N, C-alpha and C positions, 0 to 999 in steps of 0.2 A: 504494500500500500504506500509506503514511504517512497519507494522508487518510482511508482506510477503517479505519485502526488494526488492520489484519489482513493477513496474507499469509504465504506460505511460499516460501522460496528453496531450491532443491535444486542443489547443486554436484555435478557429476560428476567425482569424483576417480579413484582407482584403487588397487589393491593396491600400486602403485608409490609411493603416499604413505606406506606403512608400511615397505617393504623397499627397500634400495638395489640395484636390478637393474643388471647390467652393460651396457655399450655403448649406453646411452641417457640420459646424465646430464641433459640439458635437459628431457626428459620427466619424469624422476623428480623433478627440482627443481620443475618447474611444478606437478605434482600434489601434492607436499608443501606447496608454497606456497599452493595453492588450499585445501587442507585447513585450514591455519591461518587463512587469510583467512575461511573460513566460521565458524570458532570465534570469531574477533574480531568479525565482524559480528553473530553471535548475541548477544554481550555488548552491542554498541552499539545494536542494534535491538530487543531483547526488550521494552524499555519502550514501544516503539511498536507492539507487537502483531505484530511480524514475526519469524517463526521462520526460522532458517537451519540447514540440515543438509547433510551430505555423503553421497553415494551412491558407493561404491567398487566398481566391477566388477572381477572377476577375469578369467580368460581367457574371453572371449566371442567367438564367431565373428562377425567384422565384416570390412569391407574392409581395415581397418588390420592385422588379425591373420591374414588368410587365407593369406599366404605361410608363416607358421609352422604354421598348422593343416594345410596341405597337405603339409608335410614330415612324413612318417610317424614319424621318430625323435623330432622335437621334440614332435609331437602326443602321442605315447605317454608321453614324459617328463613332460609337463604333466598328462596324465590320471592318471598314476601318483601324482603329488604332490597331487592334488586328492582330498579324501575321497569325493566323489561320482563319481569316476572318469570324468568327462566334461567337455568344454568347455561353457560356457554358451551359451544362445541369446539373441538380443536380447530376445525375449519374456520372459525371466527377470527383466528389469529393470522390466517394466510394473507389477507388483503393488507392489513397494517404492516406486516413484515415485508411484503413486496414493495409497498410504498416507501418504507424507510430504506430499503436496499437500492431503490432506483433513483434516477435523476429527478423524478417527480418531487423528491424531498431534498434537492441539492442545496437549499438554503436553510435547512433545519439541522441543528446540532445542539446537544446538551439538554434535550427535552425528554419528558416523560409522557408517554401515550398509554392511557389505560383502556383496556378492552374488558370492561367489567359490567356491561349492561346497565350502567348507571348506579352501581353499588356505592361508590365513594360519594357521589353528589347526594345520594338519597339517605344514606344511613348514618355514616359517622359512628356506627356501632360495630362491635365485633361479635 
């Protein structure tokens, strides 16, 4: 990337980088740290033509979240707190990743883009 003077790095953070969720402090700390690493690298590498942004998923159905998704009570609680009233699909992350990797976002660096169905704006709750 430095040789080409061009590139895009996309860190996968989480809504956990914004809110202190209970019972998982190491995950919350790592996602918050990655968020700030991305911002620091954006400052360090922008003069080299390298953009660094963070993509923060909300509740997405994955192997990691399947236990919570299959729990009807937990699933409903999270759906109710999400503006779009559903859990995300892995495919919901494709468009934002393509956008951040492409020249369509060539003037964007150091930003956090959350793909969370409106969780952060709606709840502020964990």
